[in-house]
N, C-alpha and C positions, 0 to 999 in steps of 0.2 A: 450529292444532290439528298434533301432528306424525303424520306418516301413519305407519304399522306397516309393518312386514316382510312381504311376501306369503306369505315360508313361513317356517314356526316351526322354530327349530332346539333341541332337546330337552337338558336337562342331567342329570346321572346323579341319582338321587334319594340322599338322603342325605347332601348335598355344601350347601356354605352358596347354592349356585348353583342346586341342585336345590329347596332348600327355596325359593328366591324363586321357581322356576317354580310348584311346587306354591301358594304364595299366589297367586299368577295366576290359577290354575287353578281356585282352589277357589270359583267361582261368584260371586264380590262383584258382577260389574256386574248378574246378576240378581236378587241378594238386594237391592242399592239401586235399584231401578228410579227411585226419585223423585229420586234424587240430583242435582246441580247439573252443568251440563255442564263447568265444571273439572274435579268429580271423574272423570268419565270421561276427560279428557283426561291426569290423573296418572296411571293406569292404564295408559294408552297410553303416556306415557313411561317409565313401569318394564318394560312388555313389550319395547319399542323397544331400551332399554338392554341389557337380558337379552341379546336376539338378536345386538346385536351385539357384544359380548362372547364370547359362543359362536362368533360368525363371525369373530373374530380382528380385528375393527374398533375397536382402542384407542381412538384419538381422539376418534372419533363417539361411543365410549361416555362418555367423559369429558367430553364436553361436554352429555349427555343427564342423567348423573348429577347433573351441577352442576342441571338443570333439575329434577329430581327433588328434589334438595334444595329447592329455592324452591319446588316444589308443597306438600312438606311443610310448609314454614314456612306457604303460604298457608290452606293447607285442614285443618291437623292440629285446630286448633280449632272447626271447623266441624264434623268427623267425630267423632260422640262413640262410635261402637258400637266394643265392645270388640274383637270377633272382628277389623273390617279393621282396627282402630289395631294389633294383633298383627302380623297380617298384612304389613302396610307395614312395619312396623318389620326383619320379616324381609327383605323384598324391599330397602331398603335396605343391612341387613348384610349380604347375599348378595352384593351388587354391590358393595359395598367392598371385600369381601376379593378376589372376583374381579379387582378393577381392580388389585389388589396384584399380583397375579400376570398379571396383562395388561400392567402396566407393566415388569415383568420379560423377559417376552416382546418387547416392544419395543425393549427396550435392547439385546437380543441381534438382532434382526432390523437396527438401526441398526450396531452394531459389524460385524456382515458387510457390509452394503451399502457402510460406509463404507471396508473393506478393500478390496472392488471397485472402488469409486471410485478409490481411490488407484493401483490398478493401473492403471486406464485412464488415469488422470492423469498417471502416469510414463510413459506410453507416448503421449504427447500425442493421446490420443483425446479430446478434450474434450466431445464433445457427449454420447457416452455418460457418459463421467464427471460431467457435470452431470446427467445424469440420473438418476443413481448416489445424488450429492449431496442432491439434493433427494429422493430415498427417506429419503436417512437423517433428513433434518430433519422428515419427516411421521412419520416413526417415530417420533422422540425430537427435539424443539424444542431439550431443554436440550444436545444435541449441540454446543455452540457453534465446534469447531473445524472442521466442514464447510464454516460460511458463508463462510469467505473462500477456502478453496477452492473452492466455489461459484462465487464472483463472481470469481475468478480463470481458471475453465474459461470462464465466458462471457466474460470480456474476453478470454481467445485467440482466441473463435469471432469477435471482432469484427474488421472490416476496413475501415481506414481509406479505401480506396481506394472501398469500396462504401457508404460515408456516403451517408444520402437513402434508402435503401431499407430497407422496413420492418422485412424481419426482421432483416437486419444491426443495424440499431438498435435494436431489441429486445432483443440480445444486451448491448448496451453499458448500458441501461438496468437489465436485471436484473444486470449485474455492479456498478454501482453501487449499487442496493439491498442485494445482498448485505454489499458492503465496510461501508455504513454500519452495517448490523445487526451485523456483526463486530468494528466500534469499538467498537460500544455494549455488547454483553454477553460479550466475549472477556476470558477471566480471564487468559490467557498474553500478558506484557505484550508479548512478541517478535512475536508473532502478532498482537497488539492495532497495534501499532505497522507492522507489515507492510500491514493492512489501511488504515491512514491513507495510508499512503504510496501506496498502490495507487487509493486515492480519490481523492485529490490529483491524480495524473497524469491519471485518468479527464477530469478537468476541463481538461487541459491542451489547448494549442494544436492536437495532431494527434489530438484526439477530439472533448470537448463543448465545448472554448474558451471556457468560462468563468471565467475567474479570480475574478471574484468570488465565486464558489460554494467555488474552491479556496482563498481566503485565510484564512476561519475555519478550514478542516483543517490548514493548516499552523500557524496560530497554537494549534489543540490539540496538535497534534504538539511544537510548543515548549515548551507548558505541561507536559509530559509526561515531556519531559527537555530540560531548560534548557540543557545541557551539549553538546548534537548541534549542530555547526555548518554541517552540510547544510541543517537546515531553514530556517534563517537566509538562508543563499544563496538557496533557492529561494523564499522569501518575498519577497526582495531583488529576483527577476527579473521575479516576477508584478508588482511595483510600477514596475520600468525598462520592461516592455512597455507599461506601462499609462500610462506618461510623466509617474509619480508621483516624481520624481527624489530629490526632500527625502526621501520615504520609504524607497525603496531605501538610500540612504546611511544613513538610519538604521538599517534592519535590519542592516546591514553593520556598523556601529559596537555594535550590542548583540551580535552574533557576536563581535567583537574583544572587547567586556566579558565574555564567558562563558567565551570561549577565547584567551586573552590572547597565548598560547604557541603557537598552533597554526598553522604555516606556512602553511598552506591560508587561513586567514583574511585575510591578507595578500595571498595571490595574489588572491582575488577583490576585493578593494578594489580593488587596482593596475589590475584588468580593467575594473572599473567605473569607474575615473576617468578611464582610457585612452579607452572609449567617449564618454567627456563632453569629451573634447579638453583634459582637465587632466596633462598632462604632468608637470610637478614635482611634482605629488601624486601622481601614478603612480609616479614614481624614490622617493616619500619611503615608500611603503608598501613599495615592492621591499626598500627599503634596512633598513626594521624587519624586513623577514622574514631578511635575510641576517645580521642582529645577532643574531636569534634561530637560528640555524644557521651559525654562524663556521667550521665546519668541512667544511659541503656545497659541494663545487665548482658546482653546478647551481644553487644560488640566485645567484651571481655572474656565472656565464654567463647567466642570464635578465635580469638587469641589462643585463647586453653588448647583448642581442640586441634589447632597447627603444631602447637610443641609438641602435643602426644603422639601425632602424628610422624613428625620428625623421630622424635625419641622412638617410636615404635617399629618404623619400617627401615629406617637409615643405617645399614647395618657397617656403615664404613666409618661412622662414630664410636671414639673413644668412649670409656666406660665413665670418663670427666664429663666428656660434651654430651653426653647422653643424659649423667643425672643434673649435669646445669640445665638442660631444657625440660626435664621432668618438673626441677624446683620451679622454673621460670612459668611453665604451665601451673602449677600449684597458685603462685603467687598472681595469676589472672583470673581464676577459677575463684579464687577467694573475694577478689573485688567483685566479681559476678552476682556470688552469693550474699557480698554486704551489701548489696543493693535488691537482692530478693531473695531471701531464705528459703524460699520455697520451689526455688528454681531445679525442678526436676533432673533437668539434662543437665545442669552443671554439677547437681549431686552425684549423678551417674560418673562423670569424668573426672570428678575430685576422687572418687572412690576409685577409679584405674589408674591414675598417677598416684596415688597413694601404695596401691601393691606395687606398682614400678619403682617406686622409693624402694618397700621393704626389700623387694629383691636384690637391691642393689647394696643393702646395708648390712654389715658385718657384726653390727653389735645387736644381739640376740635380743635383750630386752627392748631396746628402741625398733626391731622389727616387729615384735610382737605388738608395741605399740600402736604402730604403725596399720598394722593389719586391723586390729580391733577399731579404730577411728574408722578405717576404710567399710569394717561391717556394720557400722552405726549408720556411714552414709546410705550404702546397699539398702539397708531395710527401709531409711527414712524414704528413699527415692521408689523403694517398692509399696510403700503406705500411700505415697502419692500418684502412684499409678494407679491404685487400686481406687482409689477416690474419684479420679479421672474418670473410669472405667465405669463408676456408678452412678456419676452423673450422667453420661451419657447413653446409659442403660434404658431400654423403654421399660 
């Protein structure tokens, strides 16, 4: 049984809603004193729905209107008296027309609340923004863009340092729920993509730390845009952190297939192999990157830094292997300097590599020559650094 409102709200006579009111006031409950209990419940539903509309409670009115329709289907054949059948039709018609106006009012309310919410959001007042976005969706659940910003407001209220505190954790739970809803109903592809990205991040190590939940989300993002290489990188890292190294490598190979000319893909592959201790495969990936950017000095400079790190840090190397890596590093850095002779960072690394070569040199004259060359490069790098500092000084 639906409880009726305690205070009745009157609608103007001569309007559809007024006709509905007149029908409800026509004395039908007294006339049909022997009617079934369900009959009286239907009247209560109609009266309650009318009161909700008059009071501006549109969402409640919609729910009750559906109940009235169900009531009409259930009891329509049982009630044969013409007077009440006409009255009931007037009630339903009146409510239908009123609900149209109610929906328009709700839309206007939602737009105003959305504007207010956006102002609070732009000022980083996330608690107030969240409350306003909740108002938007309560007034008009079809206002889909509010779901993402609602989720992001709650996300910004969450503090990893306060994990375990119920109120703080509730903010993250609400963020996840809103992001999920946004990803399901959002029609703007850009906003839907953002919702998925933030949803995946919510399952990251600094928040919910649930890679199993993040994986299908990232896969959905890949399905939405197979050409976006960043999603493959995230998926690979999830697998790598979980010890699924073959799957991690496979995700990067899929990125390579999707974006074969993207230098970032080869940098990611190189980083993965380097973490696995596969140095030669690391260099292969960096060489592939440089082959696609033959005029980019940074591509060759990066190769040189990897050779330096290997020669400097891997104490398992023989003297011959170490010298080979130093020379290969010098070859790479020379290519970088050919493309950009004032490349300060490349000058610094060539200086370091030359000193490493000098330390392994047994010929004293050759050693002194290498050190002198390294000194000149060091001085040139210092000049460039001073020039740069001078340009940025106030």
